[in-house]
PDB file of N, CA, C and O in Angstrom:
ATOM      1  N   MET A   1      -6.404  31.452 -35.241  1.00  0.00           N
ATOM      2  CA  MET A   1      -6.764  32.046 -36.073  1.00  0.00           C
ATOM      3  C   MET A   1      -8.336  31.109 -36.552  1.00  0.00           C
ATOM      4  O   MET A   1      -9.365  31.690 -36.899  1.00  0.00           O
ATOM      5  N   GLU A   2      -8.247  30.174 -36.496  1.00  0.00           N
ATOM      6  CA  GLU A   2      -8.893  29.186 -37.613  1.00  0.00           C
ATOM      7  C   GLU A   2     -10.313  29.637 -36.532  1.00  0.00           C
ATOM      8  O   GLU A   2     -11.219  29.379 -37.325  1.00  0.00           O
ATOM      9  N   GLN A   3     -11.072  30.165 -35.174  1.00  0.00           N
ATOM     10  CA  GLN A   3     -11.535  30.381 -34.117  1.00  0.00           C
ATOM     11  C   GLN A   3     -12.448  31.861 -34.734  1.00  0.00           C
ATOM     12  O   GLN A   3     -13.586  32.236 -34.448  1.00  0.00           O
ATOM     13  N   ILE A   4     -11.555  32.385 -35.546  1.00  0.00           N
ATOM     14  CA  ILE A   4     -12.452  33.590 -36.595  1.00  0.00           C
ATOM     15  C   ILE A   4     -13.075  32.492 -37.466  1.00  0.00           C
ATOM     16  O   ILE A   4     -14.295  32.532 -37.625  1.00  0.00           O
ATOM     17  N   GLY A   5     -12.877  32.221 -37.628  1.00  0.00           N
ATOM     18  CA  GLY A   5     -13.339  31.328 -39.296  1.00  0.00           C
ATOM     19  C   GLY A   5     -14.547  30.702 -38.455  1.00  0.00           C
ATOM     20  O   GLY A   5     -15.669  30.972 -38.886  1.00  0.00           O
ATOM     21  N   ASP A   6     -14.461  29.856 -37.249  1.00  0.00           N
ATOM     22  CA  ASP A   6     -15.305  29.196 -37.074  1.00  0.00           C
ATOM     23  C   ASP A   6     -16.898  30.375 -36.389  1.00  0.00           C
ATOM     24  O   ASP A   6     -17.942  30.553 -37.017  1.00  0.00           O
ATOM     25  N   ILE A   7     -16.626  30.849 -35.287  1.00  0.00           N
ATOM     26  CA  ILE A   7     -17.292  32.623 -35.366  1.00  0.00           C
ATOM     27  C   ILE A   7     -17.880  32.970 -37.214  1.00  0.00           C
ATOM     28  O   ILE A   7     -18.947  32.531 -37.644  1.00  0.00           O
ATOM     29  N   THR A   8     -17.491  33.309 -37.547  1.00  0.00           N
ATOM     30  CA  THR A   8     -18.024  33.702 -38.919  1.00  0.00           C
ATOM     31  C   THR A   8     -18.908  32.975 -39.367  1.00  0.00           C
ATOM     32  O   THR A   8     -19.972  33.569 -39.538  1.00  0.00           O
ATOM     33  N   VAL A   9     -18.903  31.592 -39.711  1.00  0.00           N
ATOM     34  CA  VAL A   9     -19.283  30.607 -40.281  1.00  0.00           C
ATOM     35  C   VAL A   9     -20.223  30.374 -38.971  1.00  0.00           C
ATOM     36  O   VAL A   9     -21.323  30.323 -39.522  1.00  0.00           O
ATOM     37  N   SER A  10     -20.404  30.251 -37.987  1.00  0.00           N
ATOM     38  CA  SER A  10     -21.445  30.193 -36.826  1.00  0.00           C
ATOM     39  C   SER A  10     -22.347  31.258 -37.099  1.00  0.00           C
ATOM     40  O   SER A  10     -23.504  30.935 -37.367  1.00  0.00           O
ATOM     41  N   PHE A  11     -22.026  32.546 -37.082  1.00  0.00           N
ATOM     42  CA  PHE A  11     -23.122  34.014 -37.596  1.00  0.00           C
ATOM     43  C   PHE A  11     -23.101  33.680 -38.511  1.00  0.00           C
ATOM     44  O   PHE A  11     -24.303  33.418 -38.470  1.00  0.00           O
ATOM     45  N   ALA A  12     -22.657  33.194 -40.100  1.00  0.00           N
ATOM     46  CA  ALA A  12     -23.632  33.376 -41.454  1.00  0.00           C
ATOM     47  C   ALA A  12     -24.786  31.694 -41.283  1.00  0.00           C
ATOM     48  O   ALA A  12     -25.716  31.454 -42.054  1.00  0.00           O
ATOM     49  N   LEU A  13     -24.429  30.911 -40.273  1.00  0.00           N
ATOM     50  CA  LEU A  13     -25.340  30.075 -40.217  1.00  0.00           C
ATOM     51  C   LEU A  13     -26.744  30.523 -39.402  1.00  0.00           C
ATOM     52  O   LEU A  13     -27.865  30.302 -39.861  1.00  0.00           O
ATOM     53  N   LEU A  14     -26.484  31.206 -38.081  1.00  0.00           N
ATOM     54  CA  LEU A  14     -28.155  31.939 -37.530  1.00  0.00           C
ATOM     55  C   LEU A  14     -28.061  33.013 -38.241  1.00  0.00           C
ATOM     56  O   LEU A  14     -29.002  33.546 -37.654  1.00  0.00           O
ATOM     57  N   GLU A  15     -27.750  33.798 -38.991  1.00  0.00           N
ATOM     58  CA  GLU A  15     -27.969  34.339 -39.796  1.00  0.00           C
ATOM     59  C   GLU A  15     -29.560  33.733 -41.021  1.00  0.00           C
ATOM     60  O   GLU A  15     -30.713  34.146 -41.146  1.00  0.00           O
ATOM     61  N   ASN A  16     -28.775  32.630 -41.671  1.00  0.00           N
ATOM     62  CA  ASN A  16     -29.402  32.401 -43.223  1.00  0.00           C
ATOM     63  C   ASN A  16     -30.702  31.255 -41.683  1.00  0.00           C
ATOM     64  O   ASN A  16     -31.886  31.279 -42.016  1.00  0.00           O
ATOM     65  N   THR A  17     -30.594  30.948 -41.157  1.00  0.00           N
ATOM     66  CA  THR A  17     -31.555  30.734 -40.188  1.00  0.00           C
ATOM     67  C   THR A  17     -32.873  31.666 -39.939  1.00  0.00           C
ATOM     68  O   THR A  17     -34.085  31.455 -39.923  1.00  0.00           O
ATOM     69  N   MET A  18     -32.023  32.813 -39.752  1.00  0.00           N
ATOM     70  CA  MET A  18     -33.293  34.024 -39.304  1.00  0.00           C
ATOM     71  C   MET A  18     -33.973  34.064 -40.558  1.00  0.00           C
ATOM     72  O   MET A  18     -35.178  33.815 -40.536  1.00  0.00           O
ATOM     73  N   GLN A  19     -33.378  34.355 -41.747  1.00  0.00           N
ATOM     74  CA  GLN A  19     -34.045  34.519 -42.967  1.00  0.00           C
ATOM     75  C   GLN A  19     -34.904  33.496 -43.097  1.00  0.00           C
ATOM     76  O   GLN A  19     -36.066  33.793 -43.374  1.00  0.00           O
ATOM     77  N   ASP A  20     -34.545  32.060 -42.931  1.00  0.00           N
ATOM     78  CA  ASP A  20     -35.969  31.100 -43.653  1.00  0.00           C
ATOM     79  C   ASP A  20     -36.946  31.315 -42.260  1.00  0.00           C
ATOM     80  O   ASP A  20     -38.122  31.038 -42.498  1.00  0.00           O
ATOM     81  N   ILE A  21     -36.708  31.716 -40.978  1.00  0.00           N
ATOM     82  CA  ILE A  21     -37.806  31.940 -40.233  1.00  0.00           C
ATOM     83  C   ILE A  21     -38.402  32.933 -40.599  1.00  0.00           C
ATOM     84  O   ILE A  21     -39.614  32.971 -40.388  1.00  0.00           O
ATOM     85  N   LEU A  22     -37.795  33.969 -41.215  1.00  0.00           N
ATOM     86  CA  LEU A  22     -38.568  35.306 -42.011  1.00  0.00           C
ATOM     87  C   LEU A  22     -39.609  34.745 -43.138  1.00  0.00           C
ATOM     88  O   LEU A  22     -40.807  34.793 -42.861  1.00  0.00           O
ATOM     89  N   ALA A  23     -39.298  34.347 -44.088  1.00  0.00           N
ATOM     90  CA  ALA A  23     -39.776  33.567 -45.010  1.00  0.00           C
ATOM     91  C   ALA A  23     -40.563  32.522 -44.572  1.00  0.00           C
ATOM     92  O   ALA A  23     -41.560  32.499 -45.293  1.00  0.00           O
ATOM     93  N   LEU A  24     -40.597  31.799 -43.889  1.00  0.00           N
ATOM     94  CA  LEU A  24     -42.010  31.136 -43.046  1.00  0.00           C
ATOM     95  C   LEU A  24     -43.222  32.563 -42.441  1.00  0.00           C
ATOM     96  O   LEU A  24     -44.288  32.695 -43.043  1.00  0.00           O
ATOM     97  N   PHE A  25     -43.082  32.944 -41.960  1.00  0.00           N
ATOM     98  CA  PHE A  25     -43.533  34.385 -41.457  1.00  0.00           C
ATOM     99  C   PHE A  25     -44.187  34.869 -42.651  1.00  0.00           C
ATOM    100  O   PHE A  25     -45.245  35.476 -42.483  1.00  0.00           O
ATOM    101  N   LEU A  26     -43.564  34.643 -44.337  1.00  0.00           N
ATOM    102  CA  LEU A  26     -44.042  35.656 -45.319  1.00  0.00           C
ATOM    103  C   LEU A  26     -44.536  34.505 -46.777  1.00  0.00           C
ATOM    104  O   LEU A  26     -44.192  34.317 -47.944  1.00  0.00           O
ATOM    105  N   GLY A  27     -45.510  33.978 -45.812  1.00  0.00           N
ATOM    106  CA  GLY A  27     -45.862  32.283 -46.373  1.00  0.00           C
ATOM    107  C   GLY A  27     -45.070  31.832 -47.223  1.00  0.00           C
ATOM    108  O   GLY A  27     -45.606  31.626 -48.312  1.00  0.00           O
ATOM    109  N   GLY A  28     -43.656  31.517 -47.140  1.00  0.00           N
ATOM    110  CA  GLY A  28     -42.557  30.633 -47.565  1.00  0.00           C
ATOM    111  C   GLY A  28     -41.867  31.421 -49.004  1.00  0.00           C
ATOM    112  O   GLY A  28     -41.159  30.816 -49.808  1.00  0.00           O
ATOM    113  N   ASN A  29     -42.306  33.151 -49.144  1.00  0.00           N
ATOM    114  CA  ASN A  29     -41.981  33.341 -50.356  1.00  0.00           C
ATOM    115  C   ASN A  29     -40.256  33.987 -50.043  1.00  0.00           C
ATOM    116  O   ASN A  29     -39.767  34.994 -49.530  1.00  0.00           O
ATOM    117  N   ARG A  30     -39.788  32.793 -50.661  1.00  0.00           N
ATOM    118  CA  ARG A  30     -38.248  33.698 -50.695  1.00  0.00           C
ATOM    119  C   ARG A  30     -38.100  35.272 -50.966  1.00  0.00           C
ATOM    120  O   ARG A  30     -37.694  36.112 -50.162  1.00  0.00           O
ATOM    121  N   ARG A  31     -38.581  35.501 -52.461  1.00  0.00           N
ATOM    122  CA  ARG A  31     -38.449  36.756 -53.011  1.00  0.00           C
ATOM    123  C   ARG A  31     -38.877  37.956 -52.310  1.00  0.00           C
ATOM    124  O   ARG A  31     -38.407  39.008 -52.744  1.00  0.00           O
ATOM    125  N   ILE A  32     -39.766  38.030 -51.198  1.00  0.00           N
ATOM    126  CA  ILE A  32     -40.314  39.006 -50.553  1.00  0.00           C
ATOM    127  C   ILE A  32     -39.970  38.868 -49.225  1.00  0.00           C
ATOM    128  O   ILE A  32     -40.274  39.666 -48.338  1.00  0.00           O
ATOM    129  N   GLN A  33     -39.225  37.675 -49.066  1.00  0.00           N
ATOM    130  CA  GLN A  33     -38.008  37.449 -47.903  1.00  0.00           C
ATOM    131  C   GLN A  33     -36.986  38.367 -48.366  1.00  0.00           C
ATOM    132  O   GLN A  33     -36.767  39.321 -47.620  1.00  0.00           O
ATOM    133  N   GLN A  34     -36.518  38.311 -49.112  1.00  0.00           N
ATOM    134  CA  GLN A  34     -35.001  39.034 -49.882  1.00  0.00           C
ATOM    135  C   GLN A  34     -35.402  40.693 -49.947  1.00  0.00           C
ATOM    136  O   GLN A  34     -34.582  41.520 -49.548  1.00  0.00           O
ATOM    137  N   ILE A  35     -36.443  41.020 -50.368  1.00  0.00           N
ATOM    138  CA  ILE A  35     -37.053  42.422 -50.548  1.00  0.00           C
ATOM    139  C   ILE A  35     -37.243  42.822 -49.594  1.00  0.00           C
ATOM    140  O   ILE A  35     -37.061  44.039 -49.566  1.00  0.00           O
ATOM    141  N   VAL A  36     -37.741  42.132 -48.116  1.00  0.00           N
ATOM    142  CA  VAL A  36     -38.193  42.797 -47.216  1.00  0.00           C
ATOM    143  C   VAL A  36     -36.821  43.192 -46.079  1.00  0.00           C
ATOM    144  O   VAL A  36     -36.661  44.113 -45.277  1.00  0.00           O
ATOM    145  N   THR A  37     -35.994  42.029 -46.466  1.00  0.00           N
ATOM    146  CA  THR A  37     -34.777  42.360 -45.334  1.00  0.00           C
ATOM    147  C   THR A  37     -33.383  42.713 -46.378  1.00  0.00           C
ATOM    148  O   THR A  37     -32.260  42.725 -45.873  1.00  0.00           O
ATOM    149  N   ALA A  38     -33.529  42.920 -47.471  1.00  0.00           N
ATOM    150  CA  ALA A  38     -32.412  43.778 -48.276  1.00  0.00           C
ATOM    151  C   ALA A  38     -31.724  44.746 -47.228  1.00  0.00           C
ATOM    152  O   ALA A  38     -30.712  44.220 -46.763  1.00  0.00           O
ATOM    153  N   GLU A  39     -31.863  45.430 -46.954  1.00  0.00           N
ATOM    154  CA  GLU A  39     -31.107  46.483 -46.152  1.00  0.00           C
ATOM    155  C   GLU A  39     -31.265  45.979 -44.631  1.00  0.00           C
ATOM    156  O   GLU A  39     -30.903  46.965 -43.989  1.00  0.00           O
ATOM    157  N   LEU A  40     -31.490  45.326 -44.036  1.00  0.00           N
ATOM    158  CA  LEU A  40     -31.662  45.534 -42.268  1.00  0.00           C
ATOM    159  C   LEU A  40     -30.392  44.761 -41.673  1.00  0.00           C
ATOM    160  O   LEU A  40     -29.938  43.659 -41.980  1.00  0.00           O
ATOM    161  N   SER A  41     -30.187  45.211 -41.215  1.00  0.00           N
ATOM    162  CA  SER A  41     -28.588  44.799 -40.345  1.00  0.00           C
ATOM    163  C   SER A  41     -29.200  43.641 -39.522  1.00  0.00           C
ATOM    164  O   SER A  41     -30.415  43.451 -39.575  1.00  0.00           O
ATOM    165  N   PHE A  42     -28.356  42.819 -38.722  1.00  0.00           N
ATOM    166  CA  PHE A  42     -28.503  41.700 -37.849  1.00  0.00           C
ATOM    167  C   PHE A  42     -29.671  42.376 -36.815  1.00  0.00           C
ATOM    168  O   PHE A  42     -30.893  42.243 -36.877  1.00  0.00           O
ATOM    169  N   LYS A  43     -29.208  42.815 -36.261  1.00  0.00           N
ATOM    170  CA  LYS A  43     -30.351  43.366 -35.083  1.00  0.00           C
ATOM    171  C   LYS A  43     -31.316  44.120 -35.307  1.00  0.00           C
ATOM    172  O   LYS A  43     -31.850  44.429 -34.242  1.00  0.00           O
ATOM    173  N   ASN A  44     -31.924  44.684 -36.397  1.00  0.00           N
ATOM    174  CA  ASN A  44     -33.725  44.619 -36.933  1.00  0.00           C
ATOM    175  C   ASN A  44     -34.205  43.284 -37.566  1.00  0.00           C
ATOM    176  O   ASN A  44     -35.354  42.846 -37.512  1.00  0.00           O
ATOM    177  N   LEU A  45     -33.320  42.810 -38.070  1.00  0.00           N
ATOM    178  CA  LEU A  45     -33.302  41.062 -38.588  1.00  0.00           C
ATOM    179  C   LEU A  45     -33.967  40.304 -37.839  1.00  0.00           C
ATOM    180  O   LEU A  45     -34.851  39.509 -38.158  1.00  0.00           O
ATOM    181  N   ARG A  46     -33.151  40.768 -35.872  1.00  0.00           N
ATOM    182  CA  ARG A  46     -33.699  40.444 -34.945  1.00  0.00           C
ATOM    183  C   ARG A  46     -35.036  40.857 -34.790  1.00  0.00           C
ATOM    184  O   ARG A  46     -35.964  40.052 -34.864  1.00  0.00           O
ATOM    185  N   ILE A  47     -35.269  42.604 -34.485  1.00  0.00           N
ATOM    186  CA  ILE A  47     -36.285  42.557 -34.192  1.00  0.00           C
ATOM    187  C   ILE A  47     -37.520  42.282 -35.155  1.00  0.00           C
ATOM    188  O   ILE A  47     -38.675  42.118 -34.760  1.00  0.00           O
ATOM    189  N   LEU A  48     -37.190  42.262 -36.190  1.00  0.00           N
ATOM    190  CA  LEU A  48     -38.727  41.696 -37.006  1.00  0.00           C
ATOM    191  C   LEU A  48     -38.970  40.971 -36.782  1.00  0.00           C
ATOM    192  O   LEU A  48     -40.174  40.840 -36.557  1.00  0.00           O
ATOM    193  N   ILE A  49     -38.083  39.814 -36.628  1.00  0.00           N
ATOM    194  CA  ILE A  49     -38.487  37.866 -36.168  1.00  0.00           C
ATOM    195  C   ILE A  49     -39.065  37.929 -34.982  1.00  0.00           C
ATOM    196  O   ILE A  49     -39.671  36.910 -34.651  1.00  0.00           O
ATOM    197  N   ILE A  50     -39.060  39.364 -33.781  1.00  0.00           N
ATOM    198  CA  ILE A  50     -39.492  39.163 -32.776  1.00  0.00           C
ATOM    199  C   ILE A  50     -40.859  39.679 -32.868  1.00  0.00           C
ATOM    200  O   ILE A  50     -41.825  39.070 -32.407  1.00  0.00           O
ATOM    201  N   SER A  51     -40.939  40.948 -33.542  1.00  0.00           N
ATOM    202  CA  SER A  51     -42.271  41.565 -33.986  1.00  0.00           C
ATOM    203  C   SER A  51     -42.827  39.980 -34.545  1.00  0.00           C
ATOM    204  O   SER A  51     -43.015  39.061 -33.748  1.00  0.00           O
ATOM    205  N   LEU A  52     -42.994  39.873 -35.672  1.00  0.00           N
ATOM    206  CA  LEU A  52     -43.456  39.017 -36.396  1.00  0.00           C
ATOM    207  C   LEU A  52     -43.953  37.876 -35.427  1.00  0.00           C
ATOM    208  O   LEU A  52     -45.068  37.363 -35.525  1.00  0.00           O
ATOM    209  N   SER A  53     -43.283  37.630 -34.753  1.00  0.00           N
ATOM    210  CA  SER A  53     -43.662  35.999 -33.595  1.00  0.00           C
ATOM    211  C   SER A  53     -45.096  36.550 -32.929  1.00  0.00           C
ATOM    212  O   SER A  53     -46.149  35.914 -32.965  1.00  0.00           O
ATOM    213  N   SER A  54     -44.937  37.729 -32.379  1.00  0.00           N
ATOM    214  CA  SER A  54     -46.022  38.200 -31.951  1.00  0.00           C
ATOM    215  C   SER A  54     -47.459  38.533 -32.638  1.00  0.00           C
ATOM    216  O   SER A  54     -48.463  38.917 -32.037  1.00  0.00           O
ATOM    217  N   GLU A  55     -47.368  38.371 -33.604  1.00  0.00           N
ATOM    218  CA  GLU A  55     -48.533  38.192 -34.677  1.00  0.00           C
ATOM    219  C   GLU A  55     -49.300  37.061 -35.007  1.00  0.00           C
ATOM    220  O   GLU A  55     -50.474  36.931 -35.352  1.00  0.00           O
ATOM    221  N   PHE A  56     -48.207  36.126 -34.793  1.00  0.00           N
ATOM    222  CA  PHE A  56     -49.169  34.779 -35.243  1.00  0.00           C
ATOM    223  C   PHE A  56     -49.819  33.919 -33.686  1.00  0.00           C
ATOM    224  O   PHE A  56     -49.631  33.933 -32.469  1.00  0.00           O
ATOM    225  N   ASN A  57     -50.422  33.427 -34.418  1.00  0.00           N
ATOM    226  CA  ASN A  57     -51.255  32.595 -33.190  1.00  0.00           C
ATOM    227  C   ASN A  57     -50.523  30.584 -33.139  1.00  0.00           C
ATOM    228  O   ASN A  57     -50.910  29.415 -33.159  1.00  0.00           O
ATOM    229  N   TRP A  58     -49.486  31.297 -33.077  1.00  0.00           N
ATOM    230  CA  TRP A  58     -48.644  30.041 -32.617  1.00  0.00           C
ATOM    231  C   TRP A  58     -48.706  29.547 -31.121  1.00  0.00           C
ATOM    232  O   TRP A  58     -49.160  30.260 -30.227  1.00  0.00           O
ATOM    233  N   ASP A  59     -48.158  28.117 -30.886  1.00  0.00           N
ATOM    234  CA  ASP A  59     -48.387  27.889 -29.369  1.00  0.00           C
ATOM    235  C   ASP A  59     -47.566  28.690 -28.696  1.00  0.00           C
ATOM    236  O   ASP A  59     -46.413  29.080 -28.877  1.00  0.00           O
ATOM    237  N   THR A  60     -48.245  28.831 -28.021  1.00  0.00           N
ATOM    238  CA  THR A  60     -47.635  30.016 -26.812  1.00  0.00           C
ATOM    239  C   THR A  60     -45.979  29.866 -26.115  1.00  0.00           C
ATOM    240  O   THR A  60     -45.268  30.846 -25.892  1.00  0.00           O
ATOM    241  N   PRO A  61     -45.581  28.461 -25.848  1.00  0.00           N
ATOM    242  CA  PRO A  61     -44.205  27.875 -25.624  1.00  0.00           C
ATOM    243  C   PRO A  61     -43.508  27.830 -26.599  1.00  0.00           C
ATOM    244  O   PRO A  61     -42.359  27.820 -26.156  1.00  0.00           O
ATOM    245  N   LEU A  62     -43.468  27.790 -27.857  1.00  0.00           N
ATOM    246  CA  LEU A  62     -42.725  27.671 -29.242  1.00  0.00           C
ATOM    247  C   LEU A  62     -42.596  29.307 -29.355  1.00  0.00           C
ATOM    248  O   LEU A  62     -41.501  29.855 -29.482  1.00  0.00           O
ATOM    249  N   LYS A  63     -43.833  30.017 -29.293  1.00  0.00           N
ATOM    250  CA  LYS A  63     -43.469  31.935 -29.371  1.00  0.00           C
ATOM    251  C   LYS A  63     -42.309  32.612 -28.684  1.00  0.00           C
ATOM    252  O   LYS A  63     -41.412  33.377 -29.039  1.00  0.00           O
ATOM    253  N   LEU A  64     -42.684  32.022 -27.550  1.00  0.00           N
ATOM    254  CA  LEU A  64     -41.586  32.382 -25.969  1.00  0.00           C
ATOM    255  C   LEU A  64     -40.165  32.010 -26.269  1.00  0.00           C
ATOM    256  O   LEU A  64     -39.144  32.643 -26.004  1.00  0.00           O
ATOM    257  N   GLU A  65     -40.327  30.674 -26.971  1.00  0.00           N
ATOM    258  CA  GLU A  65     -39.009  30.391 -27.198  1.00  0.00           C
ATOM    259  C   GLU A  65     -37.905  30.927 -28.120  1.00  0.00           C
ATOM    260  O   GLU A  65     -36.700  31.122 -27.953  1.00  0.00           O
ATOM    261  N   LEU A  66     -38.657  31.078 -29.042  1.00  0.00           N
ATOM    262  CA  LEU A  66     -37.937  31.875 -30.302  1.00  0.00           C
ATOM    263  C   LEU A  66     -37.981  33.258 -30.144  1.00  0.00           C
ATOM    264  O   LEU A  66     -37.250  33.897 -30.900  1.00  0.00           O
ATOM    265  N   GLN A  67     -38.772  33.978 -29.214  1.00  0.00           N
ATOM    266  CA  GLN A  67     -38.367  34.847 -28.703  1.00  0.00           C
ATOM    267  C   GLN A  67     -37.137  35.280 -27.896  1.00  0.00           C
ATOM    268  O   GLN A  67     -36.406  36.268 -27.970  1.00  0.00           O
ATOM    269  N   LYS A  68     -37.160  34.226 -27.119  1.00  0.00           N
ATOM    270  CA  LYS A  68     -35.712  34.130 -26.412  1.00  0.00           C
ATOM    271  C   LYS A  68     -34.696  34.092 -26.881  1.00  0.00           C
ATOM    272  O   LYS A  68     -33.694  34.566 -26.345  1.00  0.00           O
ATOM    273  N   ILE A  69     -34.714  33.417 -28.192  1.00  0.00           N
ATOM    274  CA  ILE A  69     -33.620  32.514 -28.966  1.00  0.00           C
ATOM    275  C   ILE A  69     -33.207  33.839 -29.149  1.00  0.00           C
ATOM    276  O   ILE A  69     -32.084  34.234 -28.836  1.00  0.00           O
ATOM    277  N   MET A  70     -34.424  34.815 -29.843  1.00  0.00           N
ATOM    278  CA  MET A  70     -34.101  35.924 -30.713  1.00  0.00           C
ATOM    279  C   MET A  70     -33.347  37.132 -29.891  1.00  0.00           C
ATOM    280  O   MET A  70     -32.269  37.660 -30.165  1.00  0.00           O
ATOM    281  N   LYS A  71     -34.216  37.401 -28.832  1.00  0.00           N
ATOM    282  CA  LYS A  71     -33.010  38.057 -27.897  1.00  0.00           C
ATOM    283  C   LYS A  71     -31.607  37.970 -27.171  1.00  0.00           C
ATOM    284  O   LYS A  71     -30.906  38.876 -26.722  1.00  0.00           O
ATOM    285  N   TYR A  72     -31.408  36.561 -27.195  1.00  0.00           N
ATOM    286  CA  TYR A  72     -29.965  35.772 -26.954  1.00  0.00           C
ATOM    287  C   TYR A  72     -28.785  36.451 -28.001  1.00  0.00           C
ATOM    288  O   TYR A  72     -27.792  37.149 -27.798  1.00  0.00           O
ATOM    289  N   ALA A  73     -29.382  35.914 -29.143  1.00  0.00           N
ATOM    290  CA  ALA A  73     -28.811  36.041 -30.695  1.00  0.00           C
ATOM    291  C   ALA A  73     -28.850  37.450 -30.427  1.00  0.00           C
ATOM    292  O   ALA A  73     -28.501  38.253 -31.292  1.00  0.00           O
TER     293      ALA A  73
END
């Protein structure tokens, strides 16, 4: 039973981190991030991060690593 709790907490932390990443993409504006993501499923949140990461002029290895992590998630 404890393992289910660990999985639940880990998933919540992952989702929270994804919300933080989106807030960065949206200029650090938490309110806009909440509006944009209010009705998104985890899958669509992941897809949004992958799509937005393609639009930013990030260092390519960083962008590729983020996209790889999001596909794994």
